[in-house]
C-alpha positions as CSV (number, residue, x, y, z in Angstrom):
1,M,26.6,2.0,-45.6
2,T,23.1,3.2,-44.7
3,A,22.8,1.0,-41.4
4,P,21.5,3.1,-38.5
5,V,24.2,1.5,-36.3
6,G,27.7,3.0,-36.6
7,I,30.1,0.6,-38.4
8,C,33.8,1.0,-39.0
9,I,35.9,-1.8,-40.5
10,L,39.7,-1.8,-39.4
11,N,42.8,-3.7,-40.7
12,A,43.5,-6.0,-38.0
13,K,47.4,-5.7,-38.4
14,S,47.7,-2.0,-38.8
15,L,44.4,-0.9,-36.9
16,V,43.8,1.6,-40.0
17,S,40.2,2.3,-40.9
18,E,39.2,1.0,-44.3
19,I,35.6,1.4,-44.4
20,V,33.2,3.6,-42.3
21,N,29.4,4.4,-42.6
22,S,27.7,7.7,-42.1
23,S,26.2,6.7,-38.7
24,F,29.6,6.1,-37.4
25,I,30.8,9.5,-38.7
26,E,27.9,11.1,-37.0
27,I,28.4,9.4,-33.6
28,A,32.2,10.1,-33.8
29,G,31.7,13.7,-34.7
30,K,34.8,13.6,-36.9
31,S,35.0,14.0,-40.6
32,Y,35.3,11.2,-43.1
33,E,38.8,12.2,-44.0
34,K,39.9,12.2,-40.4
35,I,38.8,8.6,-40.1
36,I,39.5,6.7,-43.2
37,G,43.0,5.5,-43.9
38,H,44.2,6.7,-40.4
39,Y,45.4,4.6,-37.4
40,Y,42.1,4.2,-35.2
41,W,43.8,5.5,-32.1
42,D,45.2,8.6,-33.7
43,T,41.6,9.4,-34.6
44,F,40.2,8.5,-31.1
45,A,43.3,9.3,-29.1
46,E,41.1,10.6,-26.1
47,V,39.8,7.3,-25.5
48,A,42.9,5.0,-26.4
49,F,43.7,4.7,-22.8
50,L,40.4,2.9,-22.0
51,Y,40.0,0.7,-25.0
52,A,43.3,0.1,-26.9
53,E,44.1,-2.9,-24.8
54,A,40.7,-4.4,-25.4
55,L,40.9,-3.8,-29.1
56,Q,44.4,-5.5,-29.3
57,G,43.0,-8.3,-27.2
58,V,40.4,-9.0,-29.9
59,V,43.1,-9.1,-32.7
60,S,45.3,-11.6,-30.7
61,T,42.6,-13.7,-29.1
62,G,39.9,-13.9,-31.8
63,E,37.3,-13.2,-29.1
64,P,34.9,-10.2,-29.5
65,Y,34.6,-7.5,-26.9
66,Y,31.3,-6.0,-25.6
67,A,30.8,-2.6,-23.9
68,N,27.3,-1.8,-22.9
69,E,26.2,1.9,-22.3
70,V,29.9,3.0,-21.1
71,A,30.5,6.7,-20.3
72,M,33.2,8.5,-22.1
73,T,34.5,11.9,-23.1
74,L,34.7,12.2,-27.0
75,I,36.1,15.3,-28.9
76,R,33.2,15.8,-31.3
77,H,33.3,18.7,-33.7
78,G,36.3,20.1,-32.1
79,K,34.6,20.1,-28.6
80,P,34.8,17.5,-25.6
81,E,31.4,15.9,-25.2
82,D,30.4,13.4,-22.3
83,I,28.3,10.5,-24.0
84,Y,27.2,6.9,-23.5
85,V,27.7,4.4,-26.1
86,T,27.4,0.6,-26.6
87,F,29.8,-0.9,-29.0
88,V,31.3,-4.3,-30.0
89,Y,34.7,-5.1,-31.5
90,T,34.0,-8.3,-33.7
91,P,36.9,-10.1,-35.2
92,I,36.7,-11.4,-38.9
93,K,39.0,-14.2,-39.7
94,N,40.4,-15.3,-42.9
95,L,40.8,-19.0,-44.1
96,D,43.9,-19.5,-41.9
97,D,41.7,-18.7,-38.9
98,Q,43.8,-15.4,-38.4
99,V,42.2,-12.4,-37.6
100,N,42.6,-10.0,-40.5
101,K,39.9,-7.5,-39.8
102,V,38.0,-6.0,-37.0
103,I,34.4,-4.5,-37.3
104,V,33.6,-1.7,-34.7
105,W,29.8,-1.6,-34.0
106,V,28.6,1.5,-32.1
107,L,25.3,2.7,-30.9
108,E,24.9,6.1,-29.0
109,N,22.8,5.9,-25.9
110,T,23.3,9.2,-24.4
111,P,19.6,10.3,-24.5
112,Q,18.2,7.1,-23.2
113,V,20.9,6.7,-20.3
114,T,20.6,10.4,-19.3
115,A,16.6,10.2,-19.3
116,R,16.8,7.0,-17.3
117,Q,19.4,8.4,-14.8
118,R,17.1,11.6,-14.3
119,I,14.1,9.4,-13.7
120,E,16.1,7.4,-11.2
121,E,17.2,10.6,-9.6
122,L,13.6,11.7,-9.3
123,V,12.4,8.5,-8.0
124,F,15.2,8.4,-5.2
125,E,14.4,12.0,-4.3
126,R,10.7,11.2,-4.1
127,T,11.2,8.0,-2.2
128,K,13.3,9.9,0.3
129,D,10.7,12.6,0.4
130,L,8.0,10.0,1.0
131,A,9.9,8.2,3.7
132,E,10.4,11.4,5.4
133,A,6.8,12.4,5.2
134,N,6.0,9.0,6.5
135,N,8.1,9.3,9.6
136,N,6.7,12.7,10.4
137,L,3.1,11.2,9.7
138,K,3.8,8.4,12.2
139,K,5.2,10.8,14.9
140,T,2.1,13.0,14.2
141,N,-0.1,10.3,14.7
142,A,1.4,8.9,17.7
143,E,1.3,12.3,19.3
144,L,-2.4,12.6,18.5
145,A,-3.1,9.1,19.9
146,R,-1.4,10.1,23.1
147,F,-3.2,13.5,23.3
148,A,-6.5,11.6,22.6
149,Y,-5.8,9.1,25.3
150,I,-4.7,11.5,27.9
151,A,-7.6,14.2,27.0
152,S,-10.0,11.3,27.1
153,H,-9.0,10.2,30.6
154,D,-9.0,13.7,31.9
155,L,-12.6,14.2,30.5
156,Q,-14.0,11.1,32.0
157,E,-14.0,12.4,35.6
158,P,-15.8,15.7,35.1
159,L,-18.4,14.0,32.8
160,R,-18.9,11.2,35.5
161,K,-19.4,13.9,38.2
162,I,-21.9,15.9,35.9
163,S,-24.0,12.5,35.3
164,I,-24.0,11.7,39.0
165,Y,-24.9,15.2,40.3
166,S,-27.7,15.6,37.7
167,Q,-29.3,12.4,38.7
168,M,-29.1,13.2,42.3
169,V,-30.7,16.5,41.7
170,Q,-33.2,14.8,39.6
171,Q,-34.3,12.4,42.4
172,M,-34.5,15.3,44.8
173,L,-37.2,17.0,42.6
174,N,-40.7,16.6,42.8
175,P,-41.6,15.5,39.2
176,S,-45.2,16.8,39.4
177,N,-43.9,20.3,40.5
178,H,-40.6,20.6,38.5
179,I,-41.5,19.0,35.1
180,Q,-39.4,21.5,33.1
181,E,-36.4,21.2,35.4
182,A,-36.6,17.4,35.4
183,N,-36.7,17.6,31.5
184,Y,-33.5,19.8,31.7
185,L,-31.8,17.4,33.9
186,H,-32.7,14.3,31.7
187,K,-31.1,16.2,28.8
188,I,-27.9,16.8,30.7
189,S,-27.7,13.1,31.7
190,S,-28.2,11.9,28.4
191,S,-25.6,14.2,26.9
192,A,-23.1,13.2,29.4
193,S,-23.9,9.6,28.5
194,R,-23.4,10.1,24.9
195,M,-20.0,11.9,25.7
196,Q,-18.7,9.1,27.8
197,A,-19.6,6.7,25.1
198,M,-17.7,9.0,22.6
199,I,-14.7,9.0,25.1
200,R,-14.8,5.2,25.5
201,D,-14.5,4.9,21.7
202,V,-12.0,7.5,21.2
203,L,-9.8,5.8,23.8
204,A,-10.2,2.5,22.1
205,Y,-9.5,3.9,18.9
206,S,-6.2,5.5,20.2
207,E,-5.1,2.4,21.7
208,L,-5.4,0.8,18.4
209,A,-2.6,2.9,17.2
210,T,-0.4,2.6,20.1
211,Q,-0.7,-1.0,21.5
212,N,1.9,-3.4,20.2
213,Q,0.5,-6.7,21.2
214,P,1.9,-9.9,19.6
215,F,0.1,-11.8,17.2
216,S,-1.0,-15.3,17.9
217,L,-3.1,-18.1,16.5
218,V,-6.7,-16.9,16.7
219,D,-9.9,-19.2,16.0
220,L,-12.4,-16.9,14.4
221,N,-15.0,-19.3,15.2
222,A,-14.4,-18.9,18.9
223,I,-14.4,-15.2,18.6
224,V,-17.8,-15.2,16.8
225,L,-19.3,-17.2,20.0
226,I,-18.0,-14.9,22.4
227,V,-19.3,-11.9,20.8
228,R,-22.7,-13.5,20.3
229,R,-22.8,-14.2,24.0
230,D,-22.0,-10.6,24.8
231,Y,-24.8,-9.4,22.5
232,E,-27.2,-12.2,23.5
233,L,-29.9,-9.9,25.1
234,L,-29.9,-7.5,22.1
235,I,-30.1,-10.3,19.7
236,E,-33.1,-11.6,21.5
237,E,-34.7,-8.0,21.7
238,K,-34.0,-7.7,17.8
239,Q,-35.2,-11.2,17.1
240,A,-32.1,-11.3,15.0
241,I,-30.9,-14.5,13.2
242,I,-27.1,-14.7,13.0
243,E,-25.7,-17.6,11.0
244,C,-21.8,-18.1,10.6
245,S,-20.0,-20.5,8.4
246,T,-16.8,-22.2,9.6
247,L,-14.0,-19.8,9.7
248,P,-10.2,-20.3,9.7
249,I,-7.7,-19.9,12.4
250,I,-5.4,-17.1,11.4
251,E,-2.5,-15.3,12.8
252,A,-3.8,-12.1,14.5
253,N,-4.2,-9.9,17.6
254,E,-7.0,-11.7,19.7
255,V,-8.3,-8.6,21.3
256,Q,-8.5,-6.8,18.1
257,M,-10.4,-9.6,16.3
258,A,-12.8,-9.4,19.0
259,Q,-13.3,-5.7,18.6
260,L,-13.6,-6.2,14.9
261,F,-16.4,-8.9,15.1
262,A,-18.1,-6.9,18.0
263,N,-18.4,-3.8,15.8
264,M,-19.5,-5.5,12.8
265,I,-22.3,-7.5,14.6
266,S,-23.5,-4.4,16.8
267,N,-23.4,-2.4,13.6
268,A,-25.7,-4.9,12.0
269,L,-28.0,-4.9,15.0
270,K,-28.2,-1.0,15.1
271,F,-29.1,-0.6,11.6
272,A,-31.8,-3.3,11.3
273,R,-35.0,-2.5,9.7
274,K,-37.9,-1.2,12.2
275,N,-40.4,-4.0,11.2
276,E,-38.2,-6.8,10.0
277,A,-36.4,-9.3,11.9
278,L,-32.4,-9.0,11.4
279,A,-30.8,-11.7,9.2
280,L,-27.0,-11.5,9.4
281,R,-24.9,-14.2,7.7
282,I,-21.1,-14.3,8.2
283,T,-19.4,-16.3,5.5
284,G,-15.7,-16.5,4.1
285,N,-13.6,-17.8,1.3
286,N,-10.1,-17.6,0.2
287,T,-9.3,-14.2,-1.2
288,T,-9.1,-14.4,-5.1
289,A,-6.3,-12.9,-7.2
290,D,-8.7,-10.3,-8.7
291,E,-9.5,-9.1,-5.2
292,L,-5.7,-8.9,-4.4
293,L,-5.2,-6.9,-7.5
294,R,-8.1,-4.5,-6.9
295,H,-7.0,-3.7,-3.2
296,E,-3.3,-3.7,-4.2
297,L,-2.4,-6.5,-1.8
298,P,0.9,-8.6,-2.2
299,S,0.1,-11.8,-4.4
300,D,2.8,-13.7,-2.4
301,K,0.8,-14.2,0.8
302,Q,-2.5,-15.9,1.6
303,Y,-5.6,-13.8,2.4
304,Y,-9.0,-14.6,3.6
305,T,-12.0,-12.6,3.0
306,I,-14.9,-12.6,5.6
307,H,-18.2,-11.3,4.4
308,F,-20.8,-9.8,6.7
309,A,-24.2,-9.6,4.9
310,D,-27.5,-8.3,6.4
311,N,-30.8,-7.4,5.5
312,G,-30.9,-4.1,7.3
313,I,-31.4,-0.5,6.1
314,G,-28.5,-0.9,3.6
315,L,-26.2,1.7,2.1
316,A,-26.2,4.2,-0.9
317,P,-23.4,3.5,-3.4
318,E,-21.9,7.0,-2.6
319,Q,-21.8,6.2,1.2
320,T,-19.8,2.9,0.8
321,N,-16.3,5.0,1.1
322,K,-17.6,7.6,3.7
323,I,-18.7,5.3,6.4
324,F,-15.1,4.2,7.4
325,D,-14.1,7.8,8.2
326,I,-13.8,8.4,12.1
327,F,-16.9,10.4,13.5
328,K,-18.8,10.0,9.9
329,R,-22.4,9.7,10.7
330,L,-24.9,8.9,7.9
331,H,-27.9,9.2,10.1
332,R,-29.2,11.7,12.7
333,K,-28.6,10.7,16.5
334,S,-32.3,10.7,17.0
335,E,-32.6,7.9,14.3
336,Y,-29.6,5.6,15.3
337,E,-27.4,5.7,18.1
338,G,-23.7,5.6,18.0
339,T,-20.5,7.8,17.9
340,G,-19.2,7.2,14.4
341,I,-16.2,5.5,15.4
342,G,-17.0,1.7,15.2
343,L,-16.3,1.2,11.4
344,A,-13.3,3.4,11.7
345,M,-12.0,1.0,14.2
346,C,-12.7,-1.8,12.0
347,K,-10.7,-0.3,9.2
348,K,-7.9,0.4,11.6
349,I,-7.9,-3.1,12.8
350,A,-7.7,-4.4,9.3
351,L,-4.9,-2.3,8.4
352,N,-3.0,-3.2,11.6
353,H,-3.2,-6.8,10.2
354,G,-2.1,-6.0,6.8
355,G,-5.6,-6.2,5.2
356,V,-8.4,-4.1,4.0
357,I,-12.3,-3.5,4.5
358,D,-14.8,-2.4,2.0
359,A,-18.6,-2.2,1.8
360,E,-21.4,-2.5,-0.9
361,G,-25.0,-2.7,-0.9
362,S,-28.2,-0.7,-1.6
363,S,-31.2,0.6,0.6
364,E,-33.2,-2.3,-0.9
365,R,-31.1,-5.5,-0.2
366,G,-29.2,-4.4,2.9
367,A,-25.3,-4.1,3.4
368,I,-22.3,-6.4,2.6
369,F,-19.1,-5.8,4.5
370,N,-16.1,-7.5,3.2
371,V,-12.9,-7.9,5.5
372,I,-9.7,-9.2,3.9
373,L,-7.1,-10.4,6.4
374,P,-3.9,-12.4,5.8
375,L,-3.9,-16.0,7.2
376,T,-0.4,-15.2,8.5
377,Q,1.6,-12.4,9.6
378,A,5.0,-13.9,8.8
379,E,6.4,-14.1,5.1
380,R,6.1,-17.8,5.4
381,R,3.0,-19.5,6.2
382,P,3.6,-21.9,9.3
383,P,2.5,-25.6,8.9
384,N,-0.8,-27.0,9.9
385,L,-2.8,-23.8,9.6
386,P,-6.3,-24.8,9.0
387,N,-8.6,-23.1,6.5
388,A,-12.4,-23.2,6.3
């Protein structure tokens, strides 16, 4: 009688209510006198068309009937109300295995169901808004990329002329008589050169957003050899020592992988200490479950982490997130050359491959860049794909 679940015991033959507890009365919204001693479907005539057949089936077959979180309109306290209930019709048999009683168990779920429905509606609306915003963002990014590409192409020609004509005028001047003029022309030429470098990097960055080159199996060890040959003279000039452990073959865009390793190695060479030979060590390992969780990467794919550790000028902890922003420079142009796009390109390449990049380090022990890339781009890993 004090159970929190509504209980009503019916005579199986007459379907007259014989026992009812207070929880059932509360859910029914009808008085004790309206329930006890009355034919069940006289009391609940408004839902008889839905469940009278089911109740009769319990009596005739001896099998229980379950209904979970069903919607119904019930007359409660004289007014129709839309509610959700979970209920069970349980048959009780006598010694002759005949159903002589039916217990009606009922629990109202209206608050829980309506709250869940509201949450689902909000999630649906939010998902729809996010999808629309994402599509708009993709369109905007594509338009910006096209603008950057076109504008950069248009800017290259006048810059080339500025550089050429300033050099021609500089050659025509007598340095001993036109010291100040030669200095001005040198500054113009240097500025034009920096702008050309900026345009080249902007073009390269915009192409990362627009190109749709297919993925293929890429040997990262071969990529490292190619990049080392490209930077051979600078490596010798800096007396740098670059060590690389065996890296895997991954499914990737070969051109972008070359850009990634070139930017990472050139970044280490650029920020080497003044009076100390650069030491750059490139190593790798299978990405751990903790790393996948930290970077919110799917756990059903295999990833590989490539570490670029150097003994250069390092990074302050508060700089580790800023350095991947496009055009972000942490040092003056007079101290270190660059356009502030190289690491942003590395981040874009990692994202293009479904991976991530982060950094750590200090001004005392150099910097470490961690690039996490999936071994394959497909859902299923192809056979015979070697690891380190």
